mmCIF file of the N, C-alpha and C atoms, coordinates in Angstrom:
data_MODEL
# 
_entry.id   MODEL 
# 
loop_
_atom_site.group_PDB 
_atom_site.id 
_atom_site.type_symbol 
_atom_site.label_atom_id 
_atom_site.label_alt_id 
_atom_site.label_comp_id 
_atom_site.label_asym_id 
_atom_site.label_entity_id 
_atom_site.label_seq_id 
_atom_site.pdbx_PDB_ins_code 
_atom_site.Cartn_x 
_atom_site.Cartn_y 
_atom_site.Cartn_z 
_atom_site.occupancy 
_atom_site.B_iso_or_equiv 
_atom_site.pdbx_formal_charge 
_atom_site.auth_seq_id 
_atom_site.auth_comp_id 
_atom_site.auth_asym_id 
_atom_site.auth_atom_id 
_atom_site.pdbx_PDB_model_num 
ATOM 1   N N  . MET A 1 1  ? 116.977 109.045 125.124 1.00 0.00 ? 1  MET A N  1 
ATOM 2   C CA . MET A 1 1  ? 117.059 108.497 123.862 1.00 0.00 ? 1  MET A CA 1 
ATOM 3   C C  . MET A 1 1  ? 118.448 107.425 124.354 1.00 0.00 ? 1  MET A C  1 
ATOM 4   N N  . LYS A 1 2  ? 117.742 106.340 123.513 1.00 0.00 ? 2  LYS A N  1 
ATOM 5   C CA . LYS A 1 2  ? 118.992 105.193 123.555 1.00 0.00 ? 2  LYS A CA 1 
ATOM 6   C C  . LYS A 1 2  ? 119.361 104.605 121.979 1.00 0.00 ? 2  LYS A C  1 
ATOM 7   N N  . GLU A 1 3  ? 120.373 104.592 122.358 1.00 0.00 ? 3  GLU A N  1 
ATOM 8   C CA . GLU A 1 3  ? 121.026 103.796 120.839 1.00 0.00 ? 3  GLU A CA 1 
ATOM 9   C C  . GLU A 1 3  ? 120.916 102.221 121.029 1.00 0.00 ? 3  GLU A C  1 
ATOM 10  N N  . TYR A 1 4  ? 120.687 101.752 119.770 1.00 0.00 ? 4  TYR A N  1 
ATOM 11  C CA . TYR A 1 4  ? 120.510 100.001 119.798 1.00 0.00 ? 4  TYR A CA 1 
ATOM 12  C C  . TYR A 1 4  ? 121.279 99.840  118.413 1.00 0.00 ? 4  TYR A C  1 
ATOM 13  N N  . GLU A 1 5  ? 121.965 98.752  118.369 1.00 0.00 ? 5  GLU A N  1 
ATOM 14  C CA . GLU A 1 5  ? 122.721 98.267  117.536 1.00 0.00 ? 5  GLU A CA 1 
ATOM 15  C C  . GLU A 1 5  ? 122.437 96.770  117.011 1.00 0.00 ? 5  GLU A C  1 
ATOM 16  N N  . LEU A 1 6  ? 122.296 96.439  115.967 1.00 0.00 ? 6  LEU A N  1 
ATOM 17  C CA . LEU A 1 6  ? 122.148 94.985  115.594 1.00 0.00 ? 6  LEU A CA 1 
ATOM 18  C C  . LEU A 1 6  ? 123.612 94.560  114.674 1.00 0.00 ? 6  LEU A C  1 
ATOM 19  N N  . TYR A 1 7  ? 123.949 93.351  115.303 1.00 0.00 ? 7  TYR A N  1 
ATOM 20  C CA . TYR A 1 7  ? 124.944 92.947  114.369 1.00 0.00 ? 7  TYR A CA 1 
ATOM 21  C C  . TYR A 1 7  ? 124.525 91.665  113.832 1.00 0.00 ? 7  TYR A C  1 
ATOM 22  N N  . VAL A 1 8  ? 124.514 91.589  112.524 1.00 0.00 ? 8  VAL A N  1 
ATOM 23  C CA . VAL A 1 8  ? 123.818 90.817  111.442 1.00 0.00 ? 8  VAL A CA 1 
ATOM 24  C C  . VAL A 1 8  ? 124.960 90.137  110.760 1.00 0.00 ? 8  VAL A C  1 
ATOM 25  N N  . PRO A 1 9  ? 124.614 88.922  110.913 1.00 0.00 ? 9  PRO A N  1 
ATOM 26  C CA . PRO A 1 9  ? 125.755 88.042  110.368 1.00 0.00 ? 9  PRO A CA 1 
ATOM 27  C C  . PRO A 1 9  ? 125.478 88.025  108.673 1.00 0.00 ? 9  PRO A C  1 
ATOM 28  N N  . LEU A 1 10 ? 126.668 87.658  107.969 1.00 0.00 ? 10 LEU A N  1 
ATOM 29  C CA . LEU A 1 10 ? 126.490 87.668  106.671 1.00 0.00 ? 10 LEU A CA 1 
ATOM 30  C C  . LEU A 1 10 ? 126.368 86.216  105.975 1.00 0.00 ? 10 LEU A C  1 
ATOM 31  N N  . ALA A 1 11 ? 126.421 85.316  107.028 1.00 0.00 ? 11 ALA A N  1 
ATOM 32  C CA . ALA A 1 11 ? 126.286 83.746  106.660 1.00 0.00 ? 11 ALA A CA 1 
ATOM 33  C C  . ALA A 1 11 ? 125.751 83.123  107.867 1.00 0.00 ? 11 ALA A C  1 
ATOM 34  N N  . HIS A 1 12 ? 124.983 82.123  107.377 1.00 0.00 ? 12 HIS A N  1 
ATOM 35  C CA . HIS A 1 12 ? 124.356 81.169  108.433 1.00 0.00 ? 12 HIS A CA 1 
ATOM 36  C C  . HIS A 1 12 ? 125.452 80.397  108.923 1.00 0.00 ? 12 HIS A C  1 
ATOM 37  N N  . ASN A 1 13 ? 124.833 79.633  109.929 1.00 0.00 ? 13 ASN A N  1 
ATOM 38  C CA . ASN A 1 13 ? 125.752 78.889  110.755 1.00 0.00 ? 13 ASN A CA 1 
ATOM 39  C C  . ASN A 1 13 ? 126.429 77.759  109.811 1.00 0.00 ? 13 ASN A C  1 
ATOM 40  N N  . ASP A 1 14 ? 126.010 77.170  108.779 1.00 0.00 ? 14 ASP A N  1 
ATOM 41  C CA . ASP A 1 14 ? 126.498 76.130  107.878 1.00 0.00 ? 14 ASP A CA 1 
ATOM 42  C C  . ASP A 1 14 ? 127.313 76.651  106.893 1.00 0.00 ? 14 ASP A C  1 
ATOM 43  N N  . GLY A 1 15 ? 127.497 78.155  106.929 1.00 0.00 ? 15 GLY A N  1 
ATOM 44  C CA . GLY A 1 15 ? 128.386 78.829  105.868 1.00 0.00 ? 15 GLY A CA 1 
ATOM 45  C C  . GLY A 1 15 ? 127.657 79.370  104.554 1.00 0.00 ? 15 GLY A C  1 
ATOM 46  N N  . THR A 1 16 ? 126.404 79.176  104.388 1.00 0.00 ? 16 THR A N  1 
ATOM 47  C CA . THR A 1 16 ? 125.970 79.392  103.187 1.00 0.00 ? 16 THR A CA 1 
ATOM 48  C C  . THR A 1 16 ? 125.458 80.968  103.443 1.00 0.00 ? 16 THR A C  1 
ATOM 49  N N  . PRO A 1 17 ? 125.546 81.941  102.309 1.00 0.00 ? 17 PRO A N  1 
ATOM 50  C CA . PRO A 1 17 ? 125.215 83.132  102.576 1.00 0.00 ? 17 PRO A CA 1 
ATOM 51  C C  . PRO A 1 17 ? 123.937 83.516  102.976 1.00 0.00 ? 17 PRO A C  1 
ATOM 52  N N  . VAL A 1 18 ? 123.615 84.588  103.657 1.00 0.00 ? 18 VAL A N  1 
ATOM 53  C CA . VAL A 1 18 ? 122.354 85.175  104.191 1.00 0.00 ? 18 VAL A CA 1 
ATOM 54  C C  . VAL A 1 18 ? 122.136 85.906  102.844 1.00 0.00 ? 18 VAL A C  1 
ATOM 55  N N  . ASP A 1 19 ? 120.676 85.695  102.334 1.00 0.00 ? 19 ASP A N  1 
ATOM 56  C CA . ASP A 1 19 ? 120.310 86.388  100.971 1.00 0.00 ? 19 ASP A CA 1 
ATOM 57  C C  . ASP A 1 19 ? 120.328 87.643  101.120 1.00 0.00 ? 19 ASP A C  1 
ATOM 58  N N  . PRO A 1 20 ? 120.682 88.715  100.342 1.00 0.00 ? 20 PRO A N  1 
ATOM 59  C CA . PRO A 1 20 ? 120.621 89.893  100.538 1.00 0.00 ? 20 PRO A CA 1 
ATOM 60  C C  . PRO A 1 20 ? 119.237 90.522  100.769 1.00 0.00 ? 20 PRO A C  1 
ATOM 61  N N  . LYS A 1 21 ? 118.152 89.761  100.121 1.00 0.00 ? 21 LYS A N  1 
ATOM 62  C CA . LYS A 1 21 ? 116.826 90.347  100.354 1.00 0.00 ? 21 LYS A CA 1 
ATOM 63  C C  . LYS A 1 21 ? 116.365 90.607  102.047 1.00 0.00 ? 21 LYS A C  1 
ATOM 64  N N  . VAL A 1 22 ? 116.954 89.716  102.617 1.00 0.00 ? 22 VAL A N  1 
ATOM 65  C CA . VAL A 1 22 ? 116.912 89.623  104.171 1.00 0.00 ? 22 VAL A CA 1 
ATOM 66  C C  . VAL A 1 22 ? 117.399 90.778  104.624 1.00 0.00 ? 22 VAL A C  1 
ATOM 67  N N  . LEU A 1 23 ? 118.569 91.197  104.306 1.00 0.00 ? 23 LEU A N  1 
ATOM 68  C CA . LEU A 1 23 ? 119.186 92.614  104.762 1.00 0.00 ? 23 LEU A CA 1 
ATOM 69  C C  . LEU A 1 23 ? 118.053 93.848  104.411 1.00 0.00 ? 23 LEU A C  1 
ATOM 70  N N  . VAL A 1 24 ? 117.750 93.870  103.088 1.00 0.00 ? 24 VAL A N  1 
ATOM 71  C CA . VAL A 1 24 ? 116.962 94.813  102.716 1.00 0.00 ? 24 VAL A CA 1 
ATOM 72  C C  . VAL A 1 24 ? 115.720 94.960  103.501 1.00 0.00 ? 24 VAL A C  1 
ATOM 73  N N  . GLN A 1 25 ? 114.850 93.788  103.749 1.00 0.00 ? 25 GLN A N  1 
ATOM 74  C CA . GLN A 1 25 ? 113.813 93.769  104.622 1.00 0.00 ? 25 GLN A CA 1 
ATOM 75  C C  . GLN A 1 25 ? 114.006 94.307  106.071 1.00 0.00 ? 25 GLN A C  1 
ATOM 76  N N  . LEU A 1 26 ? 115.080 93.830  106.316 1.00 0.00 ? 26 LEU A N  1 
ATOM 77  C CA . LEU A 1 26 ? 115.464 94.226  107.867 1.00 0.00 ? 26 LEU A CA 1 
ATOM 78  C C  . LEU A 1 26 ? 115.674 95.921  107.732 1.00 0.00 ? 26 LEU A C  1 
ATOM 79  N N  . ARG A 1 27 ? 116.317 96.380  106.827 1.00 0.00 ? 27 ARG A N  1 
ATOM 80  C CA . ARG A 1 27 ? 116.266 98.022  106.736 1.00 0.00 ? 27 ARG A CA 1 
ATOM 81  C C  . ARG A 1 27 ? 114.972 98.500  106.406 1.00 0.00 ? 27 ARG A C  1 
ATOM 82  N N  . GLU A 1 28 ? 114.179 98.026  105.774 1.00 0.00 ? 28 GLU A N  1 
ATOM 83  C CA . GLU A 1 28 ? 113.067 98.735  105.410 1.00 0.00 ? 28 GLU A CA 1 
ATOM 84  C C  . GLU A 1 28 ? 112.157 98.206  106.900 1.00 0.00 ? 28 GLU A C  1 
ATOM 85  N N  . ARG A 1 29 ? 112.211 97.485  107.706 1.00 0.00 ? 29 ARG A N  1 
ATOM 86  C CA . ARG A 1 29 ? 111.226 97.043  108.730 1.00 0.00 ? 29 ARG A CA 1 
ATOM 87  C C  . ARG A 1 29 ? 111.817 98.433  109.918 1.00 0.00 ? 29 ARG A C  1 
ATOM 88  N N  . LEU A 1 30 ? 113.193 98.323  109.765 1.00 0.00 ? 30 LEU A N  1 
ATOM 89  C CA . LEU A 1 30 ? 113.615 99.099  111.105 1.00 0.00 ? 30 LEU A CA 1 
ATOM 90  C C  . LEU A 1 30 ? 113.325 100.780 110.618 1.00 0.00 ? 30 LEU A C  1 
ATOM 91  N N  . LEU A 1 31 ? 113.466 101.036 109.294 1.00 0.00 ? 31 LEU A N  1 
ATOM 92  C CA . LEU A 1 31 ? 113.044 102.372 109.174 1.00 0.00 ? 31 LEU A CA 1 
ATOM 93  C C  . LEU A 1 31 ? 111.541 102.968 109.235 1.00 0.00 ? 31 LEU A C  1 
ATOM 94  N N  . ALA A 1 32 ? 110.752 101.752 109.110 1.00 0.00 ? 32 ALA A N  1 
ATOM 95  C CA . ALA A 1 32 ? 109.155 101.898 109.215 1.00 0.00 ? 32 ALA A CA 1 
ATOM 96  C C  . ALA A 1 32 ? 109.280 102.023 110.744 1.00 0.00 ? 32 ALA A C  1 
ATOM 97  N N  . GLU A 1 33 ? 109.809 101.151 111.491 1.00 0.00 ? 33 GLU A N  1 
ATOM 98  C CA . GLU A 1 33 ? 109.600 101.147 113.271 1.00 0.00 ? 33 GLU A CA 1 
ATOM 99  C C  . GLU A 1 33 ? 110.045 102.438 113.919 1.00 0.00 ? 33 GLU A C  1 
ATOM 100 N N  . PHE A 1 34 ? 111.452 102.792 113.277 1.00 0.00 ? 34 PHE A N  1 
ATOM 101 C CA . PHE A 1 34 ? 111.922 103.801 114.133 1.00 0.00 ? 34 PHE A CA 1 
ATOM 102 C C  . PHE A 1 34 ? 112.200 105.018 113.316 1.00 0.00 ? 34 PHE A C  1 
ATOM 103 N N  . GLY A 1 35 ? 111.597 105.117 112.163 1.00 0.00 ? 35 GLY A N  1 
ATOM 104 C CA . GLY A 1 35 ? 111.806 106.305 111.552 1.00 0.00 ? 35 GLY A CA 1 
ATOM 105 C C  . GLY A 1 35 ? 113.089 106.865 110.680 1.00 0.00 ? 35 GLY A C  1 
ATOM 106 N N  . GLY A 1 36 ? 114.195 105.873 111.153 1.00 0.00 ? 36 GLY A N  1 
ATOM 107 C CA . GLY A 1 36 ? 115.696 106.122 110.573 1.00 0.00 ? 36 GLY A CA 1 
ATOM 108 C C  . GLY A 1 36 ? 116.399 105.124 111.126 1.00 0.00 ? 36 GLY A C  1 
ATOM 109 N N  . LEU A 1 37 ? 117.465 104.955 110.624 1.00 0.00 ? 37 LEU A N  1 
ATOM 110 C CA . LEU A 1 37 ? 118.841 104.129 110.922 1.00 0.00 ? 37 LEU A CA 1 
ATOM 111 C C  . LEU A 1 37 ? 119.755 104.364 110.266 1.00 0.00 ? 37 LEU A C  1 
ATOM 112 N N  . THR A 1 38 ? 121.062 103.887 110.766 1.00 0.00 ? 38 THR A N  1 
ATOM 113 C CA . THR A 1 38 ? 122.150 103.980 110.002 1.00 0.00 ? 38 THR A CA 1 
ATOM 114 C C  . THR A 1 38 ? 122.739 102.392 109.922 1.00 0.00 ? 38 THR A C  1 
ATOM 115 N N  . PHE A 1 39 ? 123.408 102.383 108.684 1.00 0.00 ? 39 PHE A N  1 
ATOM 116 C CA . PHE A 1 39 ? 123.779 101.094 108.050 1.00 0.00 ? 39 PHE A CA 1 
ATOM 117 C C  . PHE A 1 39 ? 125.139 100.904 107.985 1.00 0.00 ? 39 PHE A C  1 
ATOM 118 N N  . PHE A 1 40 ? 126.051 100.169 108.489 1.00 0.00 ? 40 PHE A N  1 
ATOM 119 C CA . PHE A 1 40 ? 127.394 100.096 108.214 1.00 0.00 ? 40 PHE A CA 1 
ATOM 120 C C  . PHE A 1 40 ? 127.742 99.018  107.305 1.00 0.00 ? 40 PHE A C  1 
ATOM 121 N N  . PRO A 1 41 ? 127.710 99.036  106.204 1.00 0.00 ? 41 PRO A N  1 
ATOM 122 C CA . PRO A 1 41 ? 127.614 98.101  105.559 1.00 0.00 ? 41 PRO A CA 1 
ATOM 123 C C  . PRO A 1 41 ? 128.877 97.454  105.208 1.00 0.00 ? 41 PRO A C  1 
ATOM 124 N N  . GLN A 1 42 ? 130.064 97.945  105.287 1.00 0.00 ? 42 GLN A N  1 
ATOM 125 C CA . GLN A 1 42 ? 131.054 97.581  105.379 1.00 0.00 ? 42 GLN A CA 1 
ATOM 126 C C  . GLN A 1 42 ? 131.259 95.921  106.196 1.00 0.00 ? 42 GLN A C  1 
ATOM 127 N N  . PRO A 1 43 ? 131.860 94.875  105.763 1.00 0.00 ? 43 PRO A N  1 
ATOM 128 C CA . PRO A 1 43 ? 131.824 93.713  106.566 1.00 0.00 ? 43 PRO A CA 1 
ATOM 129 C C  . PRO A 1 43 ? 132.925 94.109  108.037 1.00 0.00 ? 43 PRO A C  1 
ATOM 130 N N  . ASN A 1 44 ? 132.397 93.849  108.974 1.00 0.00 ? 44 ASN A N  1 
ATOM 131 C CA . ASN A 1 44 ? 133.192 93.566  110.352 1.00 0.00 ? 44 ASN A CA 1 
ATOM 132 C C  . ASN A 1 44 ? 133.450 92.299  110.664 1.00 0.00 ? 44 ASN A C  1 
ATOM 133 N N  . GLU A 1 45 ? 134.258 92.042  111.545 1.00 0.00 ? 45 GLU A N  1 
ATOM 134 C CA . GLU A 1 45 ? 134.427 90.802  112.006 1.00 0.00 ? 45 GLU A CA 1 
ATOM 135 C C  . GLU A 1 45 ? 134.155 90.808  113.461 1.00 0.00 ? 45 GLU A C  1 
ATOM 136 N N  . GLY A 1 46 ? 133.240 89.318  113.896 1.00 0.00 ? 46 GLY A N  1 
ATOM 137 C CA . GLY A 1 46 ? 132.845 89.285  115.379 1.00 0.00 ? 46 GLY A CA 1 
ATOM 138 C C  . GLY A 1 46 ? 133.697 88.041  115.733 1.00 0.00 ? 46 GLY A C  1 
ATOM 139 N N  . PHE A 1 47 ? 133.842 87.848  116.769 1.00 0.00 ? 47 PHE A N  1 
ATOM 140 C CA . PHE A 1 47 ? 134.611 86.891  117.614 1.00 0.00 ? 47 PHE A CA 1 
ATOM 141 C C  . PHE A 1 47 ? 134.116 86.498  118.734 1.00 0.00 ? 47 PHE A C  1 
ATOM 142 N N  . TRP A 1 48 ? 133.697 84.893  119.032 1.00 0.00 ? 48 TRP A N  1 
ATOM 143 C CA . TRP A 1 48 ? 133.544 84.615  120.162 1.00 0.00 ? 48 TRP A CA 1 
ATOM 144 C C  . TRP A 1 48 ? 134.066 83.098  120.613 1.00 0.00 ? 48 TRP A C  1 
ATOM 145 N N  . THR A 1 49 ? 133.932 82.924  122.125 1.00 0.00 ? 49 THR A N  1 
ATOM 146 C CA . THR A 1 49 ? 134.748 81.495  122.234 1.00 0.00 ? 49 THR A CA 1 
ATOM 147 C C  . THR A 1 49 ? 133.636 80.716  123.150 1.00 0.00 ? 49 THR A C  1 
ATOM 148 N N  . PHE A 1 50 ? 133.444 79.502  122.486 1.00 0.00 ? 50 PHE A N  1 
ATOM 149 C CA . PHE A 1 50 ? 132.634 78.552  123.153 1.00 0.00 ? 50 PHE A CA 1 
ATOM 150 C C  . PHE A 1 50 ? 133.128 77.000  122.938 1.00 0.00 ? 50 PHE A C  1 
ATOM 151 N N  . GLY A 1 51 ? 133.074 76.805  124.607 1.00 0.00 ? 51 GLY A N  1 
ATOM 152 C CA . GLY A 1 51 ? 133.613 75.401  124.535 1.00 0.00 ? 51 GLY A CA 1 
ATOM 153 C C  . GLY A 1 51 ? 134.999 75.221  124.015 1.00 0.00 ? 51 GLY A C  1 
ATOM 154 N N  . GLY A 1 52 ? 136.005 76.029  124.294 1.00 0.00 ? 52 GLY A N  1 
ATOM 155 C CA . GLY A 1 52 ? 137.163 76.308  124.031 1.00 0.00 ? 52 GLY A CA 1 
ATOM 156 C C  . GLY A 1 52 ? 137.492 76.636  122.489 1.00 0.00 ? 52 GLY A C  1 
ATOM 157 N N  . VAL A 1 53 ? 136.550 76.778  121.683 1.00 0.00 ? 53 VAL A N  1 
ATOM 158 C CA . VAL A 1 53 ? 136.636 77.092  120.307 1.00 0.00 ? 53 VAL A CA 1 
ATOM 159 C C  . VAL A 1 53 ? 136.234 78.303  119.921 1.00 0.00 ? 53 VAL A C  1 
ATOM 160 N N  . THR A 1 54 ? 137.434 79.161  119.443 1.00 0.00 ? 54 THR A N  1 
ATOM 161 C CA . THR A 1 54 ? 136.899 80.395  118.712 1.00 0.00 ? 54 THR A CA 1 
ATOM 162 C C  . THR A 1 54 ? 136.425 80.348  117.564 1.00 0.00 ? 54 THR A C  1 
ATOM 163 N N  . TYR A 1 55 ? 135.284 81.161  117.367 1.00 0.00 ? 55 TYR A N  1 
ATOM 164 C CA . TYR A 1 55 ? 134.624 81.350  115.997 1.00 0.00 ? 55 TYR A CA 1 
ATOM 165 C C  . TYR A 1 55 ? 134.778 82.826  115.729 1.00 0.00 ? 55 TYR A C  1 
ATOM 166 N N  . ARG A 1 56 ? 134.395 82.954  114.189 1.00 0.00 ? 56 ARG A N  1 
ATOM 167 C CA . ARG A 1 56 ? 134.348 84.013  113.681 1.00 0.00 ? 56 ARG A CA 1 
ATOM 168 C C  . ARG A 1 56 ? 133.314 84.478  112.843 1.00 0.00 ? 56 ARG A C  1 
ATOM 169 N N  . ASP A 1 57 ? 132.699 85.371  112.735 1.00 0.00 ? 57 ASP A N  1 
ATOM 170 C CA . ASP A 1 57 ? 131.554 85.920  111.876 1.00 0.00 ? 57 ASP A CA 1 
ATOM 171 C C  . ASP A 1 57 ? 132.009 87.038  111.156 1.00 0.00 ? 57 ASP A C  1 
ATOM 172 N N  . GLU A 1 58 ? 131.755 87.160  109.831 1.00 0.00 ? 58 GLU A N  1 
ATOM 173 C CA . GLU A 1 58 ? 131.402 88.502  109.233 1.00 0.00 ? 58 GLU A CA 1 
ATOM 174 C C  . GLU A 1 58 ? 130.077 89.000  109.267 1.00 0.00 ? 58 GLU A C  1 
ATOM 175 N N  . ILE A 1 59 ? 129.827 90.348  109.805 1.00 0.00 ? 59 ILE A N  1 
ATOM 176 C CA . ILE A 1 59 ? 128.835 90.844  110.136 1.00 0.00 ? 59 ILE A CA 1 
ATOM 177 C C  . ILE A 1 59 ? 128.386 92.494  109.303 1.00 0.00 ? 59 ILE A C  1 
ATOM 178 N N  . VAL A 1 60 ? 127.487 92.780  109.429 1.00 0.00 ? 60 VAL A N  1 
ATOM 179 C CA . VAL A 1 60 ? 127.378 94.378  109.259 1.00 0.00 ? 60 VAL A CA 1 
ATOM 180 C C  . VAL A 1 60 ? 126.528 94.914  110.320 1.00 0.00 ? 60 VAL A C  1 
ATOM 181 N N  . VAL A 1 61 ? 126.321 96.167  110.578 1.00 0.00 ? 61 VAL A N  1 
ATOM 182 C CA . VAL A 1 61 ? 125.935 96.674  111.495 1.00 0.00 ? 61 VAL A CA 1 
ATOM 183 C C  . VAL A 1 61 ? 124.847 97.739  111.208 1.00 0.00 ? 61 VAL A C  1 
ATOM 184 N N  . TYR A 1 62 ? 123.431 97.692  112.046 1.00 0.00 ? 62 TYR A N  1 
ATOM 185 C CA . TYR A 1 62 ? 122.465 98.453  111.626 1.00 0.00 ? 62 TYR A CA 1 
ATOM 186 C C  . TYR A 1 62 ? 122.368 99.362  113.227 1.00 0.00 ? 62 TYR A C  1 
ATOM 187 N N  . ARG A 1 63 ? 122.099 100.537 113.154 1.00 0.00 ? 63 ARG A N  1 
ATOM 188 C CA . ARG A 1 63 ? 122.000 101.268 114.397 1.00 0.00 ? 63 ARG A CA 1 
ATOM 189 C C  . ARG A 1 63 ? 120.344 102.265 114.401 1.00 0.00 ? 63 ARG A C  1 
ATOM 190 N N  . VAL A 1 64 ? 120.061 102.012 115.178 1.00 0.00 ? 64 VAL A N  1 
ATOM 191 C CA . VAL A 1 64 ? 118.608 102.891 115.639 1.00 0.00 ? 64 VAL A CA 1 
ATOM 192 C C  . VAL A 1 64 ? 118.729 103.628 116.775 1.00 0.00 ? 64 VAL A C  1 
ATOM 193 N N  . LEU A 1 65 ? 118.195 104.858 116.870 1.00 0.00 ? 65 LEU A N  1 
ATOM 194 C CA . LEU A 1 65 ? 117.676 105.509 117.913 1.00 0.00 ? 65 LEU A CA 1 
ATOM 195 C C  . LEU A 1 65 ? 116.520 105.500 118.510 1.00 0.00 ? 65 LEU A C  1 
ATOM 196 N N  . SER A 1 66 ? 116.010 105.314 119.579 1.00 0.00 ? 66 SER A N  1 
ATOM 197 C CA . SER A 1 66 ? 114.913 105.472 120.242 1.00 0.00 ? 66 SER A CA 1 
ATOM 198 C C  . SER A 1 66 ? 114.390 105.772 121.492 1.00 0.00 ? 66 SER A C  1 
ATOM 199 N N  . ASP A 1 67 ? 113.274 106.611 121.807 1.00 0.00 ? 67 ASP A N  1 
ATOM 200 C CA . ASP A 1 67 ? 113.344 106.779 123.064 1.00 0.00 ? 67 ASP A CA 1 
ATOM 201 C C  . ASP A 1 67 ? 112.030 105.941 123.949 1.00 0.00 ? 67 ASP A C  1 
ATOM 202 N N  . ARG A 1 68 ? 111.667 105.079 122.817 1.00 0.00 ? 68 ARG A N  1 
ATOM 203 C CA . ARG A 1 68 ? 110.715 104.036 123.143 1.00 0.00 ? 68 ARG A CA 1 
ATOM 204 C C  . ARG A 1 68 ? 111.207 102.666 123.565 1.00 0.00 ? 68 ARG A C  1 
ATOM 205 N N  . VAL A 1 69 ? 111.902 102.749 124.786 1.00 0.00 ? 69 VAL A N  1 
ATOM 206 C CA . VAL A 1 69 ? 112.684 101.351 125.134 1.00 0.00 ? 69 VAL A CA 1 
ATOM 207 C C  . VAL A 1 69 ? 112.132 99.991  125.173 1.00 0.00 ? 69 VAL A C  1 
ATOM 208 N N  . ARG A 1 70 ? 110.636 99.594  125.462 1.00 0.00 ? 70 ARG A N  1 
ATOM 209 C CA . ARG A 1 70 ? 109.943 98.793  125.751 1.00 0.00 ? 70 ARG A CA 1 
ATOM 210 C C  . ARG A 1 70 ? 109.919 98.403  123.981 1.00 0.00 ? 70 ARG A C  1 
ATOM 211 N N  . ILE A 1 71 ? 109.336 99.186  123.015 1.00 0.00 ? 71 ILE A N  1 
ATOM 212 C CA . ILE A 1 71 ? 109.155 98.889  122.136 1.00 0.00 ? 71 ILE A CA 1 
ATOM 213 C C  . ILE A 1 71 ? 110.327 98.428  121.253 1.00 0.00 ? 71 ILE A C  1 
ATOM 214 N N  . ALA A 1 72 ? 111.390 99.389  121.424 1.00 0.00 ? 72 ALA A N  1 
ATOM 215 C CA . ALA A 1 72 ? 112.840 98.802  120.650 1.00 0.00 ? 72 ALA A CA 1 
ATOM 216 C C  . ALA A 1 72 ? 113.261 97.258  121.388 1.00 0.00 ? 72 ALA A C  1 
ATOM 217 N N  . ARG A 1 73 ? 113.016 97.235  122.411 1.00 0.00 ? 73 ARG A N  1 
ATOM 218 C CA . ARG A 1 73 ? 113.335 95.954  123.246 1.00 0.00 ? 73 ARG A CA 1 
ATOM 219 C C  . ARG A 1 73 ? 112.661 94.703  122.218 1.00 0.00 ? 73 ARG A C  1 
ATOM 220 N N  . ALA A 1 74 ? 111.247 94.788  122.374 1.00 0.00 ? 74 ALA A N  1 
ATOM 221 C CA . ALA A 1 74 ? 110.418 94.001  121.663 1.00 0.00 ? 74 ALA A CA 1 
ATOM 222 C C  . ALA A 1 74 ? 111.013 93.700  120.349 1.00 0.00 ? 74 ALA A C  1 
ATOM 223 N N  . SER A 1 75 ? 110.903 95.010  119.516 1.00 0.00 ? 75 SER A N  1 
ATOM 224 C CA . SER A 1 75 ? 111.119 94.864  118.241 1.00 0.00 ? 75 SER A CA 1 
ATOM 225 C C  . SER A 1 75 ? 112.598 94.037  117.845 1.00 0.00 ? 75 SER A C  1 
ATOM 226 N N  . PHE A 1 76 ? 113.443 94.350  119.020 1.00 0.00 ? 76 PHE A N  1 
ATOM 227 C CA . PHE A 1 76 ? 115.176 93.495  118.558 1.00 0.00 ? 76 PHE A CA 1 
ATOM 228 C C  . PHE A 1 76 ? 114.904 92.014  118.920 1.00 0.00 ? 76 PHE A C  1 
ATOM 229 N N  . GLY A 1 77 ? 114.033 91.751  119.787 1.00 0.00 ? 77 GLY A N  1 
ATOM 230 C CA . GLY A 1 77 ? 113.801 90.294  120.383 1.00 0.00 ? 77 GLY A CA 1 
ATOM 231 C C  . GLY A 1 77 ? 113.117 89.698  119.068 1.00 0.00 ? 77 GLY A C  1 
ATOM 232 N N  . ASN A 1 78 ? 112.069 90.282  118.220 1.00 0.00 ? 78 ASN A N  1 
ATOM 233 C CA . ASN A 1 78 ? 111.648 89.743  117.164 1.00 0.00 ? 78 ASN A CA 1 
ATOM 234 C C  . ASN A 1 78 ? 112.685 89.574  116.275 1.00 0.00 ? 78 ASN A C  1 
ATOM 235 N N  . SER A 1 79 ? 113.481 90.500  115.717 1.00 0.00 ? 79 SER A N  1 
ATOM 236 C CA . SER A 1 79 ? 114.371 90.220  115.159 1.00 0.00 ? 79 SER A CA 1 
ATOM 237 C C  . SER A 1 79 ? 115.273 88.999  115.039 1.00 0.00 ? 79 SER A C  1 
ATOM 238 N N  . ARG A 1 80 ? 115.638 88.623  116.350 1.00 0.00 ? 80 ARG A N  1 
ATOM 239 C CA . ARG A 1 80 ? 116.391 87.447  116.836 1.00 0.00 ? 80 ARG A CA 1 
ATOM 240 C C  . ARG A 1 80 ? 115.715 86.346  116.360 1.00 0.00 ? 80 ARG A C  1 
ATOM 241 N N  . LYS A 1 81 ? 114.569 86.236  115.949 1.00 0.00 ? 81 LYS A N  1 
ATOM 242 C CA . LYS A 1 81 ? 113.782 85.102  116.003 1.00 0.00 ? 81 LYS A CA 1 
ATOM 243 C C  . LYS A 1 81 ? 113.741 85.167  114.433 1.00 0.00 ? 81 LYS A C  1 
ATOM 244 N N  . SER A 1 82 ? 113.707 86.132  113.760 1.00 0.00 ? 82 SER A N  1 
ATOM 245 C CA . SER A 1 82 ? 113.696 85.994  111.957 1.00 0.00 ? 82 SER A CA 1 
ATOM 246 C C  . SER A 1 82 ? 115.082 85.146  111.489 1.00 0.00 ? 82 SER A C  1 
# 
């Protein structure tokens, strides 16, 4: 069994908020694909440095457990494209 976490930003790169419906759709998709999930709705902060500049994001976290590693990795690869 492996644990997978998705760190989902609450705003797009231009600063506009992510539509809450997108978060609901993601939750529904994860529930359908994995049969369960844990959602951490409290905003968390993510930081990264690129080109000498430190960026900050507000994120929420979705966690799923799966023993189907290939399917999980494929699913999360598709999530990044959404």
